[in-house]
C-alpha positions as CSV (number, residue, x, y, z in Angstrom):
1,L,0.0,0.0,0.0
2,Q,2.8,2.4,0.8
3,A,4.4,1.6,-2.6
4,L,1.2,2.7,-4.3
5,L,1.2,5.9,-2.3
6,T,4.8,6.6,-3.3
7,T,4.0,5.8,-6.9
8,R,1.1,8.2,-6.9
9,E,3.3,11.0,-5.5
10,T,5.8,10.2,-8.2
11,L,3.1,10.4,-10.9
12,V,2.0,13.8,-9.6
13,G,5.5,15.2,-10.2
14,L,5.9,13.7,-13.7
15,P,3.6,16.2,-15.6
16,L,6.2,18.9,-14.7
17,L,8.6,17.1,-17.1
18,P,8.5,17.8,-20.9
19,T,6.3,14.9,-22.0
20,P,3.8,14.5,-24.9
21,P,0.1,15.1,-24.1
22,T,-0.6,11.5,-24.8
23,D,1.8,10.5,-22.0
24,L,0.2,12.9,-19.6
25,A,-3.2,11.5,-20.4
26,A,-1.9,8.0,-19.7
27,L,-0.3,9.1,-16.4
28,D,-3.6,10.7,-15.4
29,A,-5.5,7.5,-16.2
30,L,-3.0,5.5,-14.2
31,G,-3.1,7.9,-11.3
32,R,-6.9,7.7,-11.2
33,L,-6.7,3.9,-11.3
34,L,-4.2,4.0,-8.4
35,L,-6.6,6.2,-6.4
36,E,-9.5,3.9,-7.1
37,T,-7.3,0.9,-5.9
38,L,-6.4,2.7,-2.7
39,A,-10.1,3.6,-2.1
40,A,-11.1,-0.1,-2.6
41,A,-8.3,-1.2,-0.3
42,R,-9.5,1.0,2.5
43,S,-13.1,-0.1,2.2
């Protein structure tokens, strides 16, 4: 669970890097999936 939290924090910082919009969209989708996973783990 801590690894997921760390990964989420890392993803939040990635959009600051020069990356194509498609990559940003993929990162956003992955971040949302991680948040949903965390929410499911807590319930």
